[in-house]
Backbone as ProteinMPNN parsed JSONL, in Angstrom:
{"seq_chain_A": "MYKFSYDEVLDEGAPRQKESERAAIQHSIELLRRAETKGRDSIEAAEALMFLNRLWSFFIEELCKPDNVLPSDLKARIISVGLWLMREGDAIGDKRSNNFKGIIDVSQTVAEGLQ", "coords_chain_A": {"N_chain_A": [[87.803, -0.936, 118.263], [84.35, -1.37, 118.327], [81.655, 0.684, 119.362], [78.491, 0.428, 120.513], [75.199, 1.733, 120.918], [73.031, 1.11, 123.696], [70.439, 0.706, 122.833], [70.825, -0.129, 120.158], [72.072, -2.575, 120.606], [70.015, -3.943, 121.892], [68.104, -3.99, 119.812], [69.392, -5.54, 117.845], [70.403, -7.784, 119.096], [68.987, -8.742, 121.361], [68.127, -11.268, 122.531], [70.628, -12.59, 122.737], [72.055, -10.777, 124.311], [70.571, -10.819, 126.7], [71.021, -13.472, 127.41], [73.778, -13.429, 127.864], [73.879, -11.706, 130.063], [72.402, -13.219, 131.894], [74.066, -15.462, 132.087], [76.328, -14.307, 133.277], [75.278, -13.577, 135.757], [74.604, -16.112, 136.7], [77.169, -17.194, 136.922], [78.124, -15.598, 138.98], [76.438, -16.505, 141.015], [77.332, -19.157, 141.291], [79.939, -18.678, 142.234], [79.278, -17.43, 144.661], [77.965, -19.503, 146.004], [80.071, -21.322, 146.399], [81.617, -19.702, 148.038], [79.943, -19.457, 150.229], [80.033, -22.029, 151.337], [82.712, -22.189, 152.033], [83.055, -20.1, 153.778], [82.861, -16.74, 155.119], [85.336, -15.574, 155.51], [87.044, -16.575, 153.671], [89.158, -16.945, 150.721], [87.604, -17.52, 148.562], [85.222, -16.253, 149.211], [86.021, -13.569, 149.134], [86.671, -13.344, 146.404], [84.154, -13.936, 145.239], [82.556, -11.848, 146.221], [83.872, -9.631, 145.174], [83.485, -10.086, 142.435], [80.673, -9.975, 142.321], [80.249, -7.283, 143.046], [81.592, -5.9, 140.948], [80.113, -6.831, 138.751], [77.471, -5.879, 139.264], [77.999, -3.171, 139.456], [78.695, -2.63, 136.82], [76.214, -3.301, 135.54], [74.518, -1.355, 136.692], [75.747, 1.007, 135.865], [75.329, 0.782, 133.079], [72.533, 0.891, 133.035], [72.104, 3.5, 133.796], [72.872, 5.044, 131.693], [72.123, 7.508, 129.201], [71.2, 6.535, 126.741], [69.987, 4.156, 127.264], [67.195, 2.231, 126.789], [65.276, 1.048, 128.359], [62.241, 1.143, 130.281], [61.839, 3.803, 132.631], [60.864, 3.205, 135.242], [61.355, 0.458, 135.445], [64.14, 0.404, 135.159], [64.817, 1.763, 137.524], [63.915, -0.046, 139.469], [65.55, -2.291, 138.966], [68.068, -1.184, 139.44], [67.755, -0.635, 142.157], [67.591, -3.245, 143.208], [70.161, -4.134, 142.504], [71.763, -2.372, 144.025], [71.021, -3.171, 146.59], [72.01, -5.817, 146.592], [74.753, -5.275, 146.38], [75.174, -3.842, 148.763], [74.574, -5.84, 150.652], [76.598, -7.631, 150.021], [78.803, -6.053, 150.752], [78.326, -5.936, 153.501], [78.802, -8.581, 154.235], [81.503, -8.769, 153.547], [82.512, -6.939, 155.373], [82.143, -8.301, 157.656], [79.738, -8.049, 159.01], [77.596, -9.483, 158.398], [76.333, -12.638, 157.21], [74.962, -13.325, 155.008], [74.866, -14.947, 152.599], [72.986, -16.644, 151.443], [70.701, -15.028, 151.038], [71.637, -13.224, 149.084], [72.228, -15.02, 147.049], [69.67, -16.114, 146.544], [68.184, -13.844, 145.656], [69.714, -13.133, 143.442], [69.328, -15.418, 141.878], [66.609, -15.171, 141.299], [66.649, -12.854, 139.724], [68.185, -13.814, 137.552], [66.454, -15.803, 136.577], [64.418, -14.186, 135.652], [65.511, -13.255, 133.327], [65.309, -15.221, 131.482]], "CA_chain_A": [[86.68, -1.55, 118.934], [83.107, -0.681, 118.045], [80.83, 1.015, 120.506], [77.096, 0.525, 120.112], [74.291, 2.183, 121.96], [72.252, 0.028, 124.304], [69.292, 0.522, 121.946], [71.266, -0.947, 119.017], [72.311, -3.928, 121.103], [68.709, -4.556, 122.104], [67.464, -4.238, 118.525], [70.08, -6.548, 117.06], [70.825, -8.981, 119.804], [68.38, -8.83, 122.693], [68.232, -12.603, 123.135], [72.03, -12.862, 123.059], [72.409, -9.893, 125.422], [69.944, -11.362, 127.906], [71.718, -14.716, 127.749], [75.07, -13.047, 128.441], [73.606, -11.171, 131.393], [71.998, -14.348, 132.731], [75.257, -16.277, 132.325], [77.175, -13.59, 134.238], [74.639, -13.698, 137.072], [74.761, -17.515, 137.1], [78.559, -17.34, 137.369], [78.167, -14.963, 140.297], [75.772, -17.418, 141.951], [78.257, -20.277, 141.534], [81.002, -18.174, 143.114], [78.693, -17.184, 145.982], [77.709, -20.804, 146.649], [81.373, -21.808, 146.881], [82.008, -18.844, 149.155], [79.091, -19.783, 151.38], [80.528, -23.26, 151.967], [84.066, -21.952, 152.565], [82.979, -19.11, 154.85], [83.043, -15.349, 154.696], [86.733, -15.17, 155.633], [87.825, -17.326, 152.681], [89.512, -16.302, 149.453], [86.433, -17.707, 147.692], [84.273, -15.185, 149.541], [86.566, -12.311, 148.603], [86.507, -13.374, 144.948], [82.725, -13.87, 144.906], [82.044, -10.511, 146.523], [84.453, -8.713, 144.207], [82.788, -10.296, 141.168], [79.315, -9.445, 142.498], [80.334, -5.82, 143.039], [81.936, -5.454, 139.592], [78.989, -7.142, 137.873], [76.355, -4.957, 139.475], [78.458, -1.822, 139.094], [78.547, -2.562, 135.37], [74.782, -3.241, 135.193], [73.975, -0.056, 137.112], [76.302, 2.013, 134.948], [74.603, 0.651, 131.811], [71.154, 1.341, 133.235], [72.09, 4.96, 133.975], [73.244, 5.74, 130.453], [70.967, 8.154, 128.57], [70.686, 5.79, 125.586], [69.326, 2.926, 127.709], [65.794, 2.421, 126.418], [64.337, 0.409, 129.279], [61.39, 2.111, 130.98], [62.469, 4.377, 133.824], [60.475, 2.499, 136.461], [62.064, -0.82, 135.441], [65.543, 0.708, 135.464], [64.909, 2.108, 138.944], [63.755, -1.276, 140.262], [66.755, -3.119, 138.785], [69.133, -0.49, 140.17], [67.489, -0.851, 143.578], [68.001, -4.619, 143.51], [71.612, -4.175, 142.416], [72.335, -1.678, 145.179], [70.815, -4.035, 147.754], [72.973, -6.912, 146.49], [76.081, -4.736, 146.68], [75.212, -3.537, 150.207], [74.656, -7.116, 151.369], [77.959, -8.118, 149.807], [79.684, -5.24, 151.603], [78.109, -6.341, 154.898], [79.522, -9.845, 154.418], [82.926, -8.442, 153.514], [82.846, -6.225, 156.607], [81.844, -9.238, 158.747], [78.517, -7.662, 159.708], [76.548, -10.383, 157.923], [76.736, -13.887, 156.572], [73.748, -13.54, 154.227], [75.093, -15.457, 151.247], [71.74, -17.223, 150.939], [69.853, -13.947, 150.536], [72.213, -12.73, 147.832], [72.055, -16.082, 146.063], [68.241, -16.206, 146.202], [67.799, -12.679, 144.851], [70.415, -13.261, 142.162], [68.647, -16.47, 141.118], [65.355, -14.59, 140.809], [66.993, -11.961, 138.602], [68.594, -14.662, 136.425], [65.243, -16.437, 136.043], [63.69, -13.154, 134.928], [66.174, -13.028, 132.053], [65.103, -16.374, 130.585]], "C_chain_A": [[85.441, -0.713, 118.648], [82.343, -0.424, 119.32], [79.412, 1.239, 120.013], [76.284, 1.075, 121.26], [73.525, 0.982, 122.49], [71.054, -0.3, 123.431], [69.662, -0.363, 120.762], [71.501, -2.393, 119.436], [70.986, -4.642, 121.304], [68.035, -4.901, 120.789], [68.078, -5.426, 117.808], [70.379, -7.83, 117.81], [70.228, -9.142, 121.185], [68.461, -10.225, 123.287], [69.665, -12.95, 123.558], [72.481, -12.027, 124.263], [71.833, -10.439, 126.729], [70.634, -12.637, 128.351], [73.074, -14.419, 128.377], [74.894, -12.516, 129.864], [73.244, -12.299, 132.36], [73.208, -15.214, 133.073], [76.18, -15.614, 133.351], [76.59, -13.695, 135.648], [74.771, -15.133, 137.584], [76.185, -17.778, 137.591], [78.724, -16.742, 138.767], [77.553, -15.879, 141.356], [76.679, -18.598, 142.288], [79.387, -19.858, 142.482], [80.482, -17.972, 144.539], [78.403, -18.489, 146.724], [79.003, -21.402, 147.19], [81.819, -21.019, 148.105], [81.214, -19.175, 150.413], [79.61, -21.033, 152.099], [81.906, -23.057, 152.6], [84.079, -20.955, 153.721], [83.363, -17.716, 154.39], [84.48, -14.857, 154.797], [87.631, -15.822, 154.582], [88.171, -16.474, 151.463], [88.352, -16.42, 148.477], [85.389, -16.623, 147.954], [84.75, -13.851, 148.972], [86.374, -12.247, 147.088], [85.041, -13.232, 144.545], [82.17, -12.467, 145.125], [82.618, -9.464, 145.571], [83.741, -8.845, 142.857], [81.381, -9.717, 141.225], [79.314, -7.925, 142.383], [80.638, -5.291, 141.637], [80.77, -5.682, 138.628], [77.867, -6.128, 138.024], [76.752, -3.501, 139.256], [78.318, -1.617, 137.594], [77.078, -2.435, 134.974], [74.206, -1.861, 135.524], [74.487, 1.057, 136.205], [75.569, 1.979, 133.61], [73.176, 1.171, 131.928], [71.05, 2.855, 133.346], [72.446, 5.733, 132.713], [71.998, 6.31, 129.779], [70.383, 7.362, 127.398], [70.072, 4.447, 125.974], [67.822, 3.111, 127.559], [64.793, 1.704, 127.332], [63.475, 1.482, 129.94], [62.018, 2.544, 132.307], [62.12, 3.619, 135.096], [61.173, 1.142, 136.564], [63.532, -0.612, 135.765], [65.714, 0.982, 136.957], [64.797, 0.86, 139.821], [64.993, -2.164, 140.16], [67.932, -2.494, 139.536], [68.97, -0.707, 141.672], [67.915, -2.25, 144.017], [69.53, -4.718, 143.511], [72.29, -3.51, 143.602], [72.169, -2.504, 146.449], [71.829, -5.176, 147.754], [74.374, -6.433, 146.863], [76.219, -4.4, 148.171], [75.339, -4.813, 151.032], [76.048, -7.727, 151.221], [78.964, -7.367, 150.672], [79.549, -5.648, 153.071], [78.811, -7.665, 155.194], [81.021, -9.565, 154.47], [83.403, -7.738, 154.771], [82.561, -7.048, 157.862], [80.665, -8.803, 159.612], [77.37, -8.596, 159.369], [77.18, -11.653, 157.389], [75.626, -14.309, 155.608], [74.022, -13.959, 152.78], [73.785, -15.959, 150.637], [70.819, -16.147, 150.359], [70.333, -13.419, 149.201], [72.01, -13.759, 146.719], [70.604, -16.152, 145.606], [67.793, -15.054, 145.308], [68.458, -12.746, 143.478], [69.748, -14.31, 141.278], [67.333, -15.955, 140.538], [65.61, -13.662, 139.63], [67.372, -12.784, 137.37], [67.382, -15.33, 135.764], [64.411, -15.444, 135.239], [64.283, -12.855, 133.551], [65.986, -14.168, 131.06], [63.993, -16.117, 129.607]], "O_chain_A": [[85.485, 0.516, 118.722], [82.382, -1.228, 120.251], [79.158, 2.127, 119.199], [76.635, 0.905, 122.428], [73.391, -0.035, 121.809], [70.688, -1.468, 123.3], [68.896, -1.255, 120.396], [71.166, -3.323, 118.701], [70.84, -5.807, 120.934], [67.455, -5.978, 120.653], [67.358, -6.237, 117.224], [70.589, -8.87, 117.185], [70.9, -9.631, 122.094], [68.832, -10.362, 124.452], [69.878, -13.537, 124.619], [73.204, -12.52, 125.129], [72.53, -10.509, 127.741], [70.813, -12.859, 129.549], [73.474, -15.091, 129.327], [75.674, -12.844, 130.758], [73.715, -12.331, 133.496], [73.36, -15.65, 134.214], [76.751, -16.297, 134.201], [77.326, -13.882, 136.617], [75.021, -15.346, 138.77], [76.382, -18.504, 138.566], [79.387, -17.322, 139.627], [78.085, -16.01, 142.458], [76.778, -18.991, 143.451], [79.74, -20.589, 143.408], [81.166, -18.304, 145.507], [78.579, -18.564, 147.94], [79.033, -21.926, 148.304], [82.328, -21.58, 149.075], [81.751, -19.17, 151.52], [79.624, -21.083, 153.329], [82.224, -23.695, 153.603], [84.995, -20.959, 154.543], [84.087, -17.538, 153.411], [84.812, -13.82, 154.223], [88.847, -15.636, 154.605], [87.564, -15.433, 151.213], [88.134, -15.528, 147.657], [84.748, -16.135, 147.023], [83.965, -13.098, 148.396], [85.964, -11.217, 146.553], [84.722, -12.493, 143.614], [81.403, -11.962, 144.305], [81.925, -8.514, 145.203], [83.431, -7.843, 142.212], [80.943, -9.046, 140.29], [78.468, -7.351, 141.698], [80.006, -4.335, 141.188], [80.475, -4.829, 137.79], [77.371, -5.584, 137.037], [75.904, -2.681, 138.903], [77.876, -0.56, 137.144], [76.723, -1.572, 134.171], [73.487, -1.275, 134.714], [73.73, 1.95, 135.825], [75.225, 3.028, 133.065], [72.672, 1.821, 131.011], [70.011, 3.429, 133.02], [72.327, 6.958, 132.683], [70.943, 5.677, 129.782], [69.199, 7.501, 127.091], [69.677, 3.677, 125.098], [67.242, 4.034, 128.131], [63.587, 1.758, 127.09], [63.931, 2.608, 130.137], [62.644, 1.746, 133.005], [62.987, 3.409, 135.944], [61.542, 0.722, 137.661], [64.11, -1.361, 136.553], [66.653, 0.485, 137.579], [65.517, 0.734, 140.812], [65.435, -2.728, 141.161], [68.7, -3.199, 140.19], [69.954, -0.938, 142.375], [68.527, -2.416, 145.072], [70.118, -5.316, 144.412], [73.278, -4.023, 144.126], [73.067, -2.538, 147.29], [72.437, -5.472, 148.783], [75.095, -7.121, 147.586], [77.267, -4.647, 148.768], [76.111, -4.869, 151.99], [76.604, -8.271, 152.175], [79.867, -7.969, 151.254], [80.541, -5.699, 153.798], [79.354, -7.849, 156.283], [81.721, -10.073, 155.346], [84.548, -7.907, 155.192], [82.714, -6.564, 158.984], [80.594, -9.139, 160.794], [76.299, -8.52, 159.971], [78.385, -11.729, 157.152], [75.38, -15.5, 155.415], [73.465, -13.379, 151.848], [73.512, -15.729, 149.459], [70.225, -16.346, 149.299], [69.535, -13.192, 148.292], [71.664, -13.408, 145.591], [70.336, -16.241, 144.408], [67.1, -15.271, 144.314], [67.824, -12.448, 142.467], [69.617, -14.116, 140.07], [66.989, -16.276, 139.4], [64.867, -13.683, 138.649], [66.926, -12.48, 136.263], [67.302, -15.409, 134.539], [63.772, -15.82, 134.257], [63.614, -12.26, 132.705], [66.453, -14.088, 129.923], [63.686, -16.977, 128.781]]}, "name": "protein", "num_of_chains": 1, "seq": "MYKFSYDEVLDEGAPRQKESERAAIQHSIELLRRAETKGRDSIEAAEALMFLNRLWSFFIEELCKPDNVLPSDLKARIISVGLWLMREGDAIGDKRSNNFKGIIDVSQTVAEGLQ"}
């Protein structure tokens, strides 16, 4: 398996990379919408929250790599959004919140920014 730096991926496939990221976020949104209708105690909620957590853990890990060429201030803002999404997801999972709508809205805004 080949391993490329984030810089190489951006140089050679930025449009494809952005589309993949947007598609992953859109999938997360679909899962969250299903979970919202089924309720926070449903298997759909557990699956949606697990996917959300794994997705944003991956994004944050990529943003923290030294070879990530995005500007530091942009990386910090994206990480902040990702951490908020993960915290909100944890609050739903812990039954302290039912804020699916907030997570969906923020996720939709991020996805739109990738178009």
